[in-house]
N, C-alpha and C positions, 0 to 999 in steps of 0.2 A: 600573716604577721604573728610572731611569737611575742606577745606583750610582756609575759613574765620574764623572758630573756632580756628584753630591753630594760626592764626595771632593774634586774640583777646587774646589768652593765653600768647603769647610771649610779647605783649605790656603790658598786665596786670601785668606780673611779674616785669617789670620795674617800674610800678607805686607802686606796693607793696613794693619794695625795696627802694623806694624813689629816684631812679636815672633815671626816665624818663626825657629825655632832651627836653627842650622847646626853640624854636627859638624866640628871641626877635626882633621884627620888628622896626628897627631904621633908621632914616634919618640923615646922616651926613651933616654938613653945611660948605661949603668952607670958610676957613678963621677963623673958630670958633672951630677947633679941640682943646680939646677933647670933646667939648660940642655938643650935638646932640638932636634929638627929638625922643621920643618913641611913636610909633603909638599903643596906648593902645587897648586891645581887645574890650573895650566899644565904640571905635570910636573916642575917644578924643586924643589930643596930650599932652604929658608931657615932659618938658625939662629935660634932663639927662646929666650926665657926664660919659663918657666911661672910665672905669678903668681896662678893661680886653683885650683891643685891642693889636694886635701885630704890629701895625704901631707905633713902639716904639718911633720914632723921629718926627712923624707928617709929614713925607716926602710925604705922599699920597696927601697932599694939598699944597706942596711947589710950588711957582711960576715957578721955573726952570723946574720942572717935568711937570706941566700942560702946560707950553708954548711948550715944546718939543712934547707933545702928540697932542696938537692942530695943530702944524705945520705938523706932520706926517699924521694926518687925512686929512688935507687940501691937502697934496701932493699926498697921495696914496689911501685914502678911509679907509674902516673899517677893513676888514679881510685880512689875508695873502694870501688866495686863494688856499692853499694846504699844503701838507706835506713839510718838508724841502727838500725831494728828488724830489718833483714834484711841482715846481713853488712857493714853500712857503719859499724860502730863499731870503731875501731882503737885501739891504744895511743896514737896521736898525738892523737886526739880526747879521750880520757880525760885525757891529760897537759895538754892545753890547758884543759879545764874545771877541772882542779885548780889551774892557774896563775891562772885568772880568779876562782875562789872565794877563793883566798888574797889576790888583789889587793884585793878588795872586803870582805874580812873576813866572808864569808858561808859557810854550810855547804856550798853547792853552786852550780854554774853549769850552764847549758844552752846548747849551741852551736847556732846556726842558720846558714843559708847567707848571710844578710845581716841587718843591724840593722833594715832595713825589715820583713823577714819576722818577726823577733823581736818587734817592736812589734805588728804586725798580728796575728800568731798568739796572742800572750799576751793582749792586750787583748780580743780577740774570744772568747777561751776562758774568761776569768775568770767571766763570768756563768753559764757552764755549771757551774762549780765552786761558785759562790755564788748560787743562784737568787734573783732579785729584786734583784741588785746594781745600784747606781746609780754610774755613772762620771762624775766631775767632771773636765772636760778644759779646759786653758788654751786660749784662742781662737787662739793662735799656735803650737800644737803642730804638729809635723811631719806631713806628709801620711800617713805610715805609722801614726801614732798615731790620726789622724782616721779612717783607713780601718778600723782595728781597733775603734774605738769605734762606728763606724757599723754594722759588720757583726755586732756581738755580739748584736743582737736585744733587748738590755735597755734600761733607762732611761739617758739621758745628760743632763748639764747642762754647758753651755759657760759658763765664767766669763771675764770680760774680762781681757785679758792682764795678769798679775801683780797683779790687783786683789783683794786679800785681803778687803776689805769685801764685794765682790760674791760671792766664794766663800763667805764666812760666811753671807750672806743665803740662798744656795742650800742650804747645809747645814742651816740652821735651818728651812727650809720643808719639808724631807723627813722621812719617818718615822724617828724615832731608832733604831728597831729594824732598819731596812733595812741590809744589807751595803753598804759604800761603798768606793770607791777614788778617790784624787785623782791624776790623771796630769798631769805637767808636765815641763819640761826644765830642766837646769842652765844651759846656754848656748843661747840662741836664735840660730841660725846666720846669719840675714839681717841682724839689727841688732847682734848680738854682746852682747846684754844678758843679765844673770843672773836666774835664777829665785830667789824668796825662800824658800830651802829650809827654813831653821829655822822661819820663821813658818808655812809650810804644814804642817810636821811638828807644830807646836803645835796647829793646827786639826784635823789628823787625830787626834791624841790626844784632843782635846776631844770630837770627834764620833764616835769609834770607827771611823775609816776607815783603810784600807790606804794606803800611799804607793807610787807608781810613778814613777820618775824616769828620763828619757832623758839619759844623759851622753855621747852620741855625739861631740859636739864638744869634750869635756873629758877623756875618758880618754886617758892618755898625756901630757896637757898640763898638768894641775894636780895638786897634792897631792905630798907627799914621795915617793911611789912611783908617781905618775901615775895614781892611781885616780879622779881627777876632782875637781870642785869640792866634792862632799860630803866627800871625804877632806881636802881643804884646810881646810874649815870644821869638821872633826871631827864630822860628822853621819851618816856611813855607817851607824852602828848604828841610826839612827832610820828608815831607809828599808827598806821591805819588799821591793821589787823594783827592781833597778838594771839598766837596759838600756845596752849599749855596743856599739861597733863595733870591728872589727879592720882596717877598710879606710881609716881616716883616719890618726891619729897613729901607729898601729902599722904602717901601710904595706902591709898584705896584703889580706885579704878575709874576710868573715864577720861575724856579729853574735852577741849572746848576752844572756841575762839571768843575774843573780846574785841568789840569794834563799835561803830556807831549803831544806833537803833535801826537805821535804814539798811545798813550793810547786813546786820544779823537777820533782819526780816527777809531780805532778798535771798540770802543763803538758805534760810529756813524754808522758803517757798519753792526753791528751784533745785536744791541738792538732793539727788536720789539717796546718797549715803546718810542723809538725815531723815528723809521722808519715809523710806521703806524699811526701817529697822526698828525693832523693839527697843524702847527706852530702858535706861538703867533701872535696876531695882531701886525702889524708894529708900531702902535701908542703905544702899551704897551711896545714893545722893545725900542722905542725911549725914553719913559718916564723913563724906568728902567736905560737906559744908562746915562741919565741926572742925575738921582739920585745918581748912583754910582760915576759919575764924580764929583758931588758936594760934596759928603761926603768924598772924598779923601782929600779935603782941609779944610773942616769945622769941626774942633775939638770941637768947642764950643757946638754944639748940644749934642755930646757924654758926655762932661763934665757936662752939665746941667742935662742930664738925670740921670747920676750917682749920682749927688747931690740930686735930688728929691727922688731917691730910698733910699739913706742913711737917709734922713729926715723922710720918711714914716716908715722905719724900726725902727728908734729910737723912734718915737712917739708911734708906736704900742707896741714895747717892754716895753715902759714906763707904758702901761696899763696892762702889764703882759700877753698879748696875745701870744699864742705859735706859733711863726713863725720860719721858717728855714732861716738862714742867712749864706750863703757861700761866701758873698762878691760880688755876681753878681747883675744885675739889676732887677732880678725877686724876687717878694715878696710873698711867699706862707704862708698863715695863716692856720694852721692846725685845723680842726674842728673834724675830726675823726668819723663822722656819716653822712650818706647821707641825712637823713631826716632833721637834723639840718642845714646842709650845704645849702639845698634847701630853708629852711625857712629863713635863714639869707639873702641869695641872693635875694629872693622875697621881703623881707621887706626893704632891702637896696634900691631896685628899686622903690617899690610902695610908701614907706614913705619918702625916702630921695633923690630920683632921682639919685641914684648911681648904675651904671650897672657893676656888676662883676659876671660872670657865675660860678656856682658850678662846681668843678672838681671831678668826681666820677669814680668808677670802670667802664670800664676796663682801663681808661686812667691812673689811679693810683691804687695801691692795696687796697682792702677792708680794712677799718679801718684807712685809711690815707686820707680820703676825705678832701677837702680844698677849700679855696677861693684864687685865684691867681691874685694878683694885679700887674699891669705893669705901673708904673709911666712913664710919658713922660716929656720932657723939659718944656711943657706948662701946666702941672698941677700946678696951682698956690697955694699960701699959703691958700687961702680960700677953695679950693678944698680939700686940705689935711686936714684942720680943720674939714670939714664936714665928711670926711671918718672916722677920728679918733673918733669923737663924736658919730657917728652912730654905729660904731663897738663896742664902749664901752656900749652903750645902749642895743644893740641887744645881746651881749654876756651875759649881765645880764638877759635879757628876756628869753634866752634859758638855763640859769643856767649852763653855761659851765665853766670848770675849767680854772684857770689862773696860770701863773707861779709865783713863789715867787721872786719878783723883789728886795726884800731887802737882798737876799742871796748874 
């Protein structure tokens, strides 16, 4: 077996399909978000504006977060020193879990190294706790949820995206006595659409199922205290397990679940993805706790971010560009071809200093390739003007279709 040749073939396929992924080497500058420096391949530096980051509110550079991290480093050093079970649980981890439990109105929270691990570990562990459990998973759930469902060894049912009738059909076809959980998201990050939370909770009540919601793209962003769409819609009390991240709107790192004390204790005790991994640095936990605490009372950042998203959508729609608008903060502009998506992304960066990554298969289905813009409260009018003018120019350059805005 020529292993190198096989690797060459695999990578060549990605190049041929126009979906080979390139990492852009950028340097962020404290106090200047979303502006950064691109370390170009030729060795030069180019100023850029980041339009595809998940630090939605710029909290990764907020003074309250940085001060908390500095204090924790000075007090404890760098790493946690072990797994949560073996010397890796500190006062900072416990304080963060208390903040998260309070945020979601739950008895407890459990901290993981990422929301991916939190989803994977929790969903793969539930059937161990409830033998015979059936997991009902939305077809567009995140890869981390899909992996957790796949690995759990139990029964699974995939319902068509946001299709309540299909979900009901699947629930009705199964043993009424079997333990069940419905896993779905509040905001689906590629299209920016919302899950029907209340209707799914109604079905869960009717069929005796638990509810598991991923609020990764909503925590910090929605609700009076930033607890997510479920808080905005006053539904948090109806959800059994809430998954969230500390790496997007909160600007730091890590993931978690919030649930009953018994549920968190059982996951903590049985999930290999929790038991056998080193815990987050105390400094990271301290910064995340400060961010969560701050955003519980700062509604202005959420309001500003939503305003910027509405302005960008309106401006791009005015050009007739085909974007998806479900009313969330995510702005997907549909290109529909991996080669053109990469061309536009490259030219935005090289000609205009605008950094937005192409989104290709397998993240989205073939034929739905797109550019996904994530405005922040500090993307100013000049930043938006540059994006709109550049997109207008490059859409013409690639001779792509536009919507009929006069209709």
